[in-house]
C-alpha positions in Angstrom: -45.7 -44.0 -112.6 -47.3 -46.6 -110.3 -50.4 -46.2 -108.3 -50.1 -45.4 -104.6 -51.9 -48.5 -103.6 -49.6 -50.7 -105.6 -46.5 -49.0 -104.1 -48.0 -49.6 -100.6 -48.2 -53.3 -101.5 -52.1 -53.5 -101.4 -54.4 -55.1 -103.9 -57.0 -52.9 -105.5 -59.8 -54.6 -103.5 -58.0 -54.1 -100.2 -57.4 -50.4 -101.1 -61.1 -49.9 -101.9 -62.1 -51.6 -98.6 -59.8 -49.3 -96.6 -61.1 -46.2 -98.5 -64.8 -47.2 -97.9 -64.2 -47.8 -94.2 -62.5 -44.4 -93.8 -65.5 -42.7 -95.6 -68.0 -44.6 -93.4 -66.2 -43.5 -90.2 -66.3 -39.9 -91.4 -70.1 -39.8 -91.7 -72.5 -38.4 -89.2 -74.2 -40.9 -86.9 -77.4 -41.6 -88.8 -75.7 -41.8 -92.2 -73.0 -43.9 -90.7 -75.5 -46.5 -89.4 -77.2 -46.7 -92.8 -73.8 -47.1 -94.5 -72.7 -49.8 -92.0 -75.9 -51.8 -92.7 -75.2 -51.5 -96.4 -71.6 -52.7 -96.1 -72.5 -56.1 -94.7 -72.4 -59.0 -97.1 -72.9 -62.8 -97.2 -71.1 -65.3 -99.4 -72.6 -68.6 -100.5 -71.5 -71.0 -103.2 -73.1 -73.9 -105.0 -72.1 -76.1 -107.8 -74.5 -76.5 -110.8 -74.5 -79.7 -112.8 -76.8 -80.6 -115.6 -78.9 -77.6 -115.0 -79.6 -78.4 -111.3 -78.2 -76.7 -108.3 -76.2 -78.7 -105.8 -75.7 -78.2 -102.1 -75.4 -74.6 -101.0 -72.4 -73.8 -98.8 -72.2 -70.7 -96.7 -68.7 -69.4 -96.7 -69.3 -66.7 -94.1 -70.6 -63.3 -93.4 -68.5 -60.2 -92.8 -67.9 -56.7 -93.7 -66.3 -55.3 -96.8 
């Protein structure tokens, strides 16, 4: 038996993102605002060579 998210053609991460969004939308206003702030993330990457950090590249900000 396959999981429902696999049968729908979703990755597990996409499935979790959709579920989290549905839960946040169902919350009352104050709790929703707190959850929305918590859901924002930032992604940055840097290459390390010989124990030293190289240039930091910001790949973007967004919501989960």
